[in-house]
N, C-alpha and C positions, 0 to 999 in steps of 0.2 A: 800735465806732468808725466803721463804714462809714456809719451813719445820721448821725453828727456831720459827717462829711465832706462827704456829699450836701447837708446843710442848709446848711452853710458854704459849699458852692459856689453854691447858690442866693441865699444872703444876699450874697455878693460882687456877684451881679446887682441884687439889690434889698435894699441895706442897710438900709432902714427899714421892711422888712415885719414887722409886729407878729406875724403868725402865725408867722412863720419864727423871729423872735426869741424868742418865747414857746416854739416847738417845741424850739429849741436849749437854752434854758435847763432845760427838763424833762428832756433828755437829760443834762445836766450833773448835775442833781439825782439822777437814776439812779445815776451814777457817784460821788455824794458830793463833787462839786465846786461847794459851794455859793457861794463867792466869784465865779465865773464865771456862775453862775446869777443871783446878786445883780445884778450889773451889767447883764445883758441885761434882767431884769425891771424893774429901775429905769428904764432907757432906754425901754422899752415904756410904763411908767406916765407917765414924764415927757413923753412925746411925745402919748401919747393917754390921758388920764385917764379915758376911757370905756371902756377894754378891761378889763372887769369881771374877765374870768377870770384876770387876772394877780395881783390883789390878793391872793387867799387864798395863792397859791404864793410870792408875795413876803413876806408876812408869816411865813409857815412857814419860809421861808429864815432871816429874820431870828431868829426863835426858835432854829432849830438853831445859828446863829451867835452865841447867848447876848446878843442885842439886845431883851432884853424890851421896853423901853419903845418903841423904834422899832417893833416888831411891833405893839404895841398900837396905836400911832398909825396904822399902816398898815391894821390891821382897821377902825379907825374910818373912815379915809378910804374903804376899800372898801364898808363898809355905807353911807356917803352916796352914793357913786356908784352903787351897786345900787339904792338907794331912788329916785334921780333916774331912773335907766333902768327903774324898775318891774320889776326882775329879783328876784323874790320867792325864788327858788331860791337864787341867789348870795347874797342878803342873809342868807337863814337859815343857810347854810353859814359865812358870815364870822361871824356873831353867835356860832354855837355854837364856832367856834374861839377867838374873842375872850373869851367866857365861860369856856371851859375854861383859858385863859391867866391870866386876872385873878382867878379865884375857887379 
């Protein structure tokens, strides 16, 4: 919990910092608190659709929350964003998870 408390302290100073929001979401995921992670990752992607690293984790979170159709949608959005950013590594990771989900 100490890590979470420190990240929250930083977020209180910089509430729209994507790195901090993403980091806090990852901590919540480790604790199995997907609804909290969901809200943070959605905020990151809503504010910054080019924050490629959050798409995979957001879609995985949706999968764990039994929201398969939304997960598929977000994998597709992430692949489009990764392609636009020419981030082949992220694209391949998203595509692999997407294919595992739909097939």
